[in-house]
C-alpha positions, 0 to 999 in steps of 0.5 A, a space after each residue: 228902152 224902159 218906156 218902150 217896154 212899158 208901152 208894149 206892156 200897156 198895149 198888150 194889157 189893153 189888147 187882152 182886156 179888149 179881147 176878154 170884153 169882146 168875147 164876154 159881150 158877144 157870148 151874152 148876145 149869143 145866149 140872148 139870141 139862142 133864147 129868142 130863137 128857141 121860142 119859135 123853133 128847136 135848137 139843133 146842130 144845124 142852127 146858125 145861132 147854136 154854131 156861133 155860140 159853140 164857137 164863142 164858148 170854145 174861144 173863151 175856154 181856149 183863151 190863153 190856154 197853156 200848151 203841153 210841154 213835151 220831153 224835149 221842151 217843145 210846147 204843143 197846143 192843147 185843147 180846153 178838154 184837157 182842162 175840163 176833164 181834170 177840173 170837172 172830174 169831181 162834179 157829182 154824176 159827171 158826164 166826163 167818164 161817159 165822154 171819155 169812153 165814147 169810141 167814135 169821138 177820139 180827138 181832144 177837140 171832138 171830146 170838148 165839143 161833145 162835152 158842151 152838147 151833153 152839158 147843154 142837154 143835161 142843163 148843167 153847163 153853168 154848173 160845170 163851169 162854176 165847179 171848174 172855176 172853184 178849182 183855182 189851182 187847176 185853173 191856174 195850172 192850165 191858163 196864163 195870166 190875162 185869161 178869161 177863166 182867171 179874171 172877173 169875167 169868168 163869174 159873169 160867164 157862169 151867170 150868163 150860161 144859166 139862161 140856157 137851162 130854159 132851152 131843151 136841146 137835142 143833139 146827135 153825138 155820132 162824131 160827125 161834125 165834132 172833129 175838126 182840124 181848125 177851131 171854129 170862127 165867130 160870126 160877129 155880123 149878127 151882133 154888129 149894128 151902126 148907130 148914128 149919133 144925134 150930132 151927125 143926124 143934125 149935120 146931115 139934115 142941115 147939109 140936105 137943107 142947104 143943098 135943097 135951098 141952093 138947088 131951088 132958084 126961086 124959093 117961096 114961103 110955102 116951100 120954106 115951110 114945107 122944108 122946115 116941116 120935113 126937117 122937124 119931122 125927120 128930126 122927131 123921127 130920128 129921136 123916136 128911133 133912138 128912144 125905141 132902140 134904147 127901149 128895146 135894149 132896156 127891155 132885153 136886159 129886163 127880160 134877161 134879168 127876169 129870167 135870171 130871177 126866175 131861175 134863182 127863185 126856182 133853185 131856191 124853192 127847190 132847195 127849200 123843198 129838198 130841205 123840208 123833205 130831208 128834215 121830214 125824213 130825218 124826223 121820221 127816221 128818228 121816230 122809227 129808231 126810237 120805236 125800234 129801240 123801245 121794241 128791242 128793249 122790251 124784247 130784251 126784258 121779255 127774254 130775260 124773264 123767259 130765261 129766269 123762268 127756264 132757269 127756275 124750271 130747270 132747278 125745279 126739275 133737277 130737284 124733282 128728279 133727285 127726290 124721285 131717284 131717292 124715293 126709289 129706295 124703301 123706307 128704313 122701317 119697311 126693311 129689316 136690315 138685321 134679318 137680311 144680314 142674318 139670313 145672308 150670314 146663315 146662308 154663308 155658313 151652310 154653303 161655304 165661302 162666298 166666291 164670285 162664281 157662286 153668287 146668284 144672278 139677278 134672274 135666280 134671285 127673282 125666281 127664288 123670291 117668287 118661290 118664297 112668296 108662293 111658299 108663304 102665301 096661304 091661298 096657294 098652299 094646296 093648289 101649288 104644293 106640288 110645284 112648290 115641293 119640286 122647286 124646293 127639292 131642286 133648290 136643295 139639290 143645288 145646295 141653296 136654302 129656301 129663305 124669304 130673306 129677299 122679300 125686303 128688296 122691294 122694287 125691280 131687281 134689275 134696277 140700278 138701286 137693287 143691284 147696288 144693294 146686292 153688291 153691298 150685301 156681298 161685300 159685307 159677307 166677304 168681310 164677315 168671312 175674313 173675320 171668322 177665319 183663323 
């Protein structure tokens, strides 16, 4: 029983290995056929080579794909689009979201076929496959053991698909022909060719020679020489065909490898140019940042200098304003404080107590000062004597004394400083009256 199980396991493993090898080999042949066909005509949906390639790729991506388990424990078939949608979602500038939003493509199989066509037009099919293979956890979750996507053949598949980047594909994604009930079938006939071995060829020639000799009753030396010549000629011709076939195979492999080398060199040169451009941009950005930093430092120093100048100017303006307001008062030598106080006291004795209501206003004081100046001016004694007398008579009628005691208050009597001086005189007079009263 154990031997039977072991034999079954070996047979199953052998079948899976043969299946993987067949799919990878036919995929490589299909890619070569597409590259050769693209040199002569445009590849579209109607090309037999493209239809066969898409069928092969679908079979590879669906090889041993796990089914989707429902709530009741039943396993339903799943399309490879479910795996691609999850594994390739993190690819930069991916077309997954645009395919998901297509309204005319609804089924999972149709979306998977649309993804293959879009990836070929973008020349990024190998990039998508490589990104999906790097996500090993997702790949392990979607595929069973023995699948191509879990084996070493997957790396060969990604390298094989790089050659398709040299082809300019053009497809119409209207949903027609994308949706199908059954998976596509691979056509193996373009890649099948019978090769006869050298031993078989020699045996066939010997058989033909035997038949020819038995059919001729009377053989001559000339006929024997002709038969041997024909035999040698056919032998050399068969050898030539075998060598030519080997040469063609080697030439195809050489062209394929050269194409891969050119693609790798192009990618390497592009990466080097991008690296140089990034280094140049980094250097320019560093230089610009340093210049900007120096400019900002210079601006900060200049603003600090301007702030210092403004502070000094403000302090100087305050000092000038203080000195200006202080200089509004007359000098101590120019004003006889004793005379002003004496005149004030004499006026208080004549007019009685100095009440708040009898204090002269600023206009009256200015008028009295003008009258006093006119009375003391000798040049205007004769011309304005009548006006002076009238003013004096009016002053005496009001009970006030004509005195030049306000001449010491220089400046405007309406200013704040003059008003403060009058208030101080009033307070001094009130204090004097309080001391004089019994």
